[in-house]
N, C-alpha and C positions, 0 to 999 in steps of 0.2 A: 436529540440529540441528535443534530443535523450533522450527517458526515460527508458534507459536503456543500461548500459555502463555496456561493459565486466567489471570491474571493479568492480562495483556493483553486478552484476550476482556472478562471483565467493567468490562476500562474501554471499549473500542471503540460506540455511537451504533449501536443498529436501526438498520437502511432508513428512512430518511426523513428519521430523526428533527433532524437538521442541515437537512431540503431549505430550512428559513426563515430558515436564516443568511447572514448577509450572511458570513459569511467562518467555511468548518469549518473541522474540526479533528482534525487528521491522527493518529492514536496510535498507528502500527505503522510503518517504513519496512524493504519487503522490493527487495534488487538479485541483481541478477550482479557477481557480483567478477572475471567476466575478457569485459563488453559494459559499451553502458551502458544496458538497462534499471531502470528504478528504479518500484518501486510504491508508493504513502502512501496506508496502507486507515482511510478515518475515519467512514466505515460499516458494519454490517456481521449479513447477515441467522442467526448463530449457529450454524451449519450449514459454506457455504461458497461462499460469495456475497461478494464486498467491496461498495461505493464506495467509489471515491477518486480522487487523484492518477495516473496515470499518465505514465511519464516515458522518452520511446525515439527513432524514431525523429522522430517527432512528441509531441507533449506534448498531454493531453484526461483530462475529467473518466472515469472511465466506472467499468461491471460489468468485475467480475476474480474467476476462482475461488481457494480453498484451494488445491482439488487441483488444478487448473490445473500453479501455483505449486508447487507439492510433487514433477508432474513434468519441467518445465522445466530444460534444459540450455543453458551458456553453451558459445561455438562454442569449449573446450578440455574441457567433458564437466565441466566445475564447477555442481554445483543448488546451483538462488537458498537467499539464508541471509536474516537477519532484521539490522541494525541492534540491537544491544548495546545500545548507548550515546543511541539516537536520540529526545528526547524531546519531547511531544507540541507542536504545529505548526502555528500556520494556513496555509490549505493557498493565502493570497496573500504569505507568504516562502518557499515554493516553490515558488509556477511561478517558469519562466526567466524572463517580461517578452519573452519574442521574437514577441509576437504581432503 
């Protein structure tokens, strides 16, 4: 599966483009089908680096890379996938709220 299509690349904001926004938008969702890790990309540098929401052992905003997502495998050896049905969503609606 292609993790990042040209169509999604075109939608993603440049890095820091949403930094002044009170509620940034995530445009893509990646997940491990055999684990509890999810990455929501809201900004992209056009090459490899994303900024967005990461949910795993903890939940935090931060940077992650496309190359890292392409190399990661879950506990059963399954690769990271892209949610084909994900629609752009404000990060506030994706946060667990367990702060």
